[in-house]
TORMARKE-914833 format. One record per residue (C-alpha): x, y, z; residue in one letter; residue number from 1. Coordinates in nm, 2 decimals, m for minus. Each point is the difference from the previous one (the first is absolute). Example, Ala and Ser with C-alpha at 12.3 -4.5 7.8 and 13.67 -1.06 7.14 Angstrom:
// residues 2
{site {1.23, m0.45, 0.78}, "A", 1} {site {0.14, 0.34, m0.07}, "S", 2} 
// end
This chain:
// residues 230
{site {5.64, 5.74, 0.27}, "M", 1} {site {0.03, m0.21, m0.32}, "E", 2} {site {m0.29, m0.05, m0.29}, "I", 3} {site {m0.05, m0.38, 0.15}, "L", 4} {site {m0.03, 0.14, 0.33}, "D", 5} {site {m0.26, 0.21, m0.10}, "L", 6} {site {m0.18, m0.19, m0.26}, "E", 7} {site {m0.03, m0.24, 0.30}, "R", 8} {site {m0.14, 0.25, 0.22}, "E", 9} {site {m0.24, 0.15, m0.25}, "Y", 10} {site {m0.15, m0.35, m0.02}, "N", 11} {site {m0.09, 0.04, 0.36}, "I", 12} {site {m0.15, 0.32, 0.01}, "A", 13} {site {m0.23, m0.06, m0.32}, "K", 14} {site {m0.21, m0.25, 0.20}, "E", 15} {site {m0.11, 0.22, 0.26}, "T", 16} {site {m0.16, 0.36, m0.06}, "T", 17} {site {0.20, 0.11, 0.37}, "S", 18} {site {0.10, 0.32, m0.01}, "F", 19} {site {0.28, m0.05, 0.23}, "S", 20} {site {0.11, m0.36, m0.22}, "Q", 21} {site {0.01, 0.25, m0.30}, "H", 22} {site {0.19, 0.31, 0.18}, "Q", 23} {site {0.25, m0.28, 0.13}, "Q", 24} {site {0.05, m0.12, m0.39}, "F", 25} {site {0.03, 0.40, m0.09}, "I", 26} {site {0.23, 0.09, 0.24}, "K", 27} {site {0.25, m0.30, m0.10}, "Q", 28} {site {m0.04, 0.12, m0.39}, "L", 29} {site {0.08, 0.36, 0.10}, "L", 30} {site {0.29, m0.15, 0.13}, "S", 31} {site {0.21, 0.04, m0.27}, "S", 32} {site {0.06, 0.23, m0.32}, "D", 33} {site {0.20, m0.23, m0.17}, "K", 34} {site {m0.10, 0.02, m0.38}, "E", 35} {site {m0.12, m0.40, 0.01}, "E", 36} {site {m0.22, 0.07, 0.29}, "I", 37} {site {m0.16, 0.30, m0.12}, "V", 38} {site {m0.10, m0.19, m0.33}, "T", 39} {site {m0.13, m0.30, 0.20}, "Y", 40} {site {m0.18, 0.27, 0.16}, "H", 41} {site {m0.15, 0.13, m0.33}, "F", 42} {site {m0.05, m0.36, m0.13}, "E", 43} {site {m0.26, m0.05, 0.32}, "L", 44} {site {m0.20, 0.24, m0.17}, "L", 45} {site {m0.16, m0.24, m0.23}, "K", 46} {site {m0.06, m0.27, 0.29}, "R", 47} {site {m0.39, 0.11, 0.06}, "K", 48} {site {m0.12, m0.28, 0.18}, "E", 49} {site {m0.01, 0.12, 0.34}, "N", 50} {site {m0.14, 0.37, m0.09}, "W", 51} {site {0.10, 0.12, 0.35}, "E", 52} {site {0.34, m0.10, 0.01}, "L", 53} {site {0.01, 0.17, m0.40}, "Y", 54} {site {m0.09, 0.33, 0.13}, "Q", 55} {site {0.23, 0.01, 0.29}, "R", 56} {site {0.27, m0.11, m0.21}, "I", 57} {site {m0.04, 0.24, m0.30}, "R", 58} {site {m0.03, 0.32, 0.28}, "Y", 59} {site {0.29, m0.16, 0.17}, "A", 60} {site {0.20, 0.06, m0.30}, "F", 61} {site {m0.05, 0.41, 0.04}, "I", 62} {site {0.21, m0.06, 0.30}, "K", 63} {site {0.34, m0.08, m0.17}, "R", 64} {site {m0.02, 0.40, m0.11}, "G", 65} {site {0.25, 0.09, m0.26}, "T", 66} {site {0.12, m0.36, m0.08}, "I", 67} {site {m0.39, m0.08, m0.10}, "A", 68} {site {m0.05, 0.37, m0.19}, "D", 69} {site {0.30, m0.09, m0.25}, "N", 70} {site {m0.06, m0.40, 0.00}, "F", 71} {site {m0.38, 0.08, m0.11}, "L", 72} {site {0.11, 0.27, m0.27}, "I", 73} {site {0.24, m0.27, m0.14}, "N", 74} {site {m0.30, m0.28, 0.02}, "R", 75} {site {m0.24, 0.19, m0.14}, "I", 76} {site {0.18, 0.06, m0.35}, "K", 77} {site {0.04, m0.38, m0.08}, "I", 78} {site {m0.31, m0.18, 0.24}, "E", 79} {site {m0.27, m0.11, m0.25}, "K", 80} {site {m0.25, m0.16, 0.26}, "D", 81} {site {m0.29, 0.29, m0.02}, "P", 82} {site {m0.08, m0.08, 0.36}, "E", 83} {site {0.38, 0.07, 0.13}, "L", 84} {site {m0.01, 0.29, m0.18}, "Q", 85} {site {m0.28, 0.14, 0.18}, "A", 86} {site {0.17, m0.11, 0.32}, "D", 87} {site {0.31, 0.21, m0.08}, "I", 88} {site {m0.23, 0.31, m0.08}, "L", 89} {site {m0.13, m0.04, 0.32}, "Q", 90} {site {0.33, m0.04, 0.21}, "L", 91} {site {0.14, 0.28, m0.20}, "L", 92} {site {m0.26, 0.21, 0.10}, "G", 93} {site {0.02, m0.10, 0.35}, "G", 94} {site {0.39, 0.12, m0.04}, "L", 95} {site {m0.07, 0.31, m0.10}, "K", 96} {site {0.23, m0.05, m0.30}, "S", 97} {site {0.06, 0.22, m0.21}, "K", 98} {site {m0.11, m0.23, m0.29}, "Q", 99} {site {m0.32, m0.03, 0.15}, "A", 100} {site {m0.24, 0.26, m0.15}, "L", 101} {site {0.15, m0.06, m0.40}, "P", 102} {site {m0.09, m0.38, 0.04}, "L", 103} {site {m0.33, 0.05, 0.15}, "A", 104} {site {m0.09, 0.27, m0.23}, "R", 105} {site {0.09, m0.23, m0.27}, "D", 106} {site {m0.20, m0.33, 0.17}, "F", 107} {site {m0.30, 0.20, 0.05}, "I", 108} {site {m0.04, m0.06, m0.37}, "K", 109} {site {0.09, m0.32, m0.05}, "H", 110} {site {m0.28, m0.28, m0.12}, "K", 111} {site {0.09, m0.23, 0.29}, "Y", 112} {site {m0.26, 0.08, 0.27}, "P", 113} {site {0.25, m0.04, 0.31}, "E", 114} {site {0.26, 0.23, m0.17}, "H", 115} {site {m0.28, 0.30, 0.02}, "R", 116} {site {m0.12, m0.11, 0.36}, "H", 117} {site {0.36, 0.02, 0.13}, "R", 118} {site {0.09, 0.32, m0.16}, "A", 119} {site {m0.32, 0.19, 0.16}, "C", 120} {site {0.11, m0.10, 0.31}, "F", 121} {site {0.39, 0.09, m0.08}, "V", 122} {site {m0.16, 0.33, m0.17}, "L", 123} {site {m0.14, 0.08, 0.31}, "G", 124} {site {0.29, m0.03, 0.23}, "W", 125} {site {0.24, 0.15, m0.21}, "V", 126} {site {m0.20, 0.24, m0.27}, "G", 127} {site {0.01, 0.36, m0.07}, "V", 128} {site {m0.24, 0.24, m0.07}, "Q", 129} {site {m0.04, m0.11, m0.42}, "E", 130} {site {m0.08, m0.36, 0.09}, "D", 131} {site {m0.33, 0.15, 0.14}, "I", 132} {site {m0.10, 0.00, m0.35}, "D", 133} {site {0.14, m0.35, m0.05}, "I", 134} {site {m0.15, m0.18, 0.28}, "L", 135} {site {m0.33, 0.19, m0.08}, "S", 136} {site {0.00, m0.12, m0.34}, "D", 137} {site {0.02, m0.42, 0.17}, "R", 138} {site {m0.27, 0.16, 0.21}, "L", 139} {site {m0.26, 0.08, m0.32}, "F", 140} {site {0.10, m0.26, m0.22}, "N", 141} {site {0.22, m0.33, 0.11}, "D", 142} {site {m0.25, m0.28, m0.11}, "P", 143} {site {0.08, m0.17, 0.38}, "K", 144} {site {m0.21, 0.13, 0.26}, "H", 145} {site {0.25, m0.09, 0.24}, "P", 146} {site {0.28, 0.24, m0.13}, "I", 147} {site {m0.24, 0.27, m0.03}, "R", 148} {site {m0.05, m0.03, 0.35}, "G", 149} {site {0.36, m0.03, 0.08}, "T", 150} {site {0.04, 0.30, m0.20}, "A", 151} {site {m0.23, 0.19, 0.21}, "A", 152} {site {0.14, m0.08, 0.31}, "T", 153} {site {0.36, 0.07, m0.17}, "A", 154} {site {m0.11, 0.35, m0.09}, "L", 155} {site {m0.11, 0.04, 0.38}, "R", 156} {site {0.38, m0.12, 0.14}, "Q", 157} {site {0.12, 0.26, m0.26}, "L", 158} {site {m0.28, 0.27, 0.16}, "W", 159} {site {0.24, m0.09, 0.30}, "G", 160} {site {0.32, 0.12, m0.13}, "R", 161} {site {m0.11, 0.27, m0.23}, "L", 162} {site {m0.28, 0.19, 0.20}, "P", 163} {site {m0.03, 0.26, m0.20}, "D", 164} {site {m0.15, m0.24, m0.31}, "M", 165} {site {m0.28, m0.04, 0.22}, "K", 166} {site {m0.25, 0.16, m0.17}, "M", 167} {site {0.09, m0.17, m0.35}, "K", 168} {site {0.06, m0.31, 0.16}, "I", 169} {site {m0.43, 0.01, 0.13}, "L", 170} {site {m0.12, 0.12, m0.38}, "I", 171} {site {0.14, m0.26, m0.10}, "N", 172} {site {m0.15, m0.26, 0.30}, "L", 173} {site {m0.35, 0.15, m0.07}, "K", 174} {site {0.06, m0.06, m0.37}, "K", 175} {site {0.05, m0.35, 0.02}, "A", 176} {site {m0.25, m0.06, 0.29}, "L", 177} {site {m0.30, 0.22, m0.24}, "E", 178} {site {0.09, m0.34, m0.24}, "T", 179} {site {0.17, m0.28, 0.19}, "E", 180} {site {m0.25, m0.33, 0.02}, "E", 181} {site {0.23, m0.24, 0.13}, "D", 182} {site {m0.13, 0.03, 0.40}, "E", 183} {site {0.39, m0.10, 0.15}, "D", 184} {site {0.14, 0.26, m0.21}, "A", 185} {site {m0.24, 0.23, 0.11}, "V", 186} {site {0.06, m0.09, 0.35}, "K", 187} {site {0.36, 0.12, m0.04}, "R", 188} {site {m0.09, 0.33, m0.19}, "I", 189} {site {m0.24, 0.08, 0.28}, "I", 190} {site {0.26, m0.08, 0.27}, "I", 191} {site {0.25, 0.18, m0.18}, "S", 192} {site {m0.19, 0.35, 0.03}, "I", 193} {site {m0.13, m0.08, 0.33}, "Q", 194} {site {0.41, m0.02, 0.09}, "T", 195} {site {0.07, 0.34, m0.21}, "I", 196} {site {m0.31, 0.17, 0.15}, "M", 197} {site {0.04, m0.07, 0.31}, "K", 198} {site {m0.36, m0.09, 0.03}, "K", 199} {site {m0.20, m0.33, 0.03}, "R", 200} {site {m0.29, m0.10, m0.24}, "F", 201} {site {m0.10, m0.34, 0.11}, "G", 202} {site {0.26, m0.22, m0.08}, "L", 203} {site {0.31, m0.13, 0.24}, "K", 204} {site {0.33, m0.17, m0.09}, "E", 205} {site {0.18, m0.27, 0.21}, "N", 206} {site {0.36, 0.02, m0.16}, "I", 207} {site {0.13, m0.35, 0.16}, "E", 208} {site {m0.30, m0.17, m0.13}, "E", 209} {site {m0.01, 0.22, m0.26}, "R", 210} {site {m0.35, 0.00, m0.01}, "E", 211} {site {m0.23, 0.29, m0.08}, "I", 212} {site {m0.37, 0.03, 0.14}, "T", 213} {site {m0.30, 0.16, 0.00}, "G", 214} {site {m0.30, 0.09, m0.21}, "D", 215} {site {0.17, 0.09, m0.35}, "V", 216} {site {m0.35, 0.15, m0.16}, "D", 217} {site {m0.03, 0.24, 0.32}, "I", 218} {site {0.38, 0.06, 0.00}, "A", 219} {site {0.01, 0.08, m0.36}, "R", 220} {site {m0.30, 0.26, 0.01}, "K", 221} {site {0.14, 0.14, 0.32}, "R", 222} {site {0.36, 0.08, m0.21}, "T", 223} {site {m0.16, 0.13, m0.29}, "L", 224} {site {m0.18, 0.21, 0.18}, "K", 225} {site {0.29, 0.16, 0.21}, "A", 226} {site {0.21, 0.01, m0.32}, "L", 227} {site {m0.32, 0.24, m0.19}, "T", 228} {site {0.21, 0.27, 0.01}, "L", 229} {site {0.31, m0.15, m0.13}, "I", 230} 
// end
């Protein structure tokens, strides 16, 4: 399929939120690994007028595997748009690229908040023991509360791969819970602790809806009480 044909199909897909219509376009998009098609696929990440379509197109890039990995590693060296840089990092993390970990450690120190935010995701996916301290620093000190919350859930993901680090991660989450003032960040910290301790303290997470419900104040008191011996 040629780019003109893909562009025509994209213009149809962007007018709907239909999953099947989007998948039909993505199937055509992935039907070729020619350099110009892969580049066109990447350039579509600049178009966010249909948010659902954008997210599906971004995720589909991972399905290109090694071709995507090589393309993104070369692209991040020259890309100037910070939003696209953040997308590249997230995609490399999804690909479990060898470059994802060093890039995430670099991005998490960046002044651009979205770089730090995506870096937390990636460190949760591919980080190792030393990244507990890096994520904990964002959990304690990042000026943006969504990033502090994401750092908490990234520590939960690290625990899933590094269960021997349970105590260290819980100690850091407890420290954050004692001082955190933002309600959304508090929810994410408590949910992470609940998962690691395999207990319920009053909050419920709906992953599909990206929603956490329950009485935050009561859950916080219960969680801290359960952590008194740590």
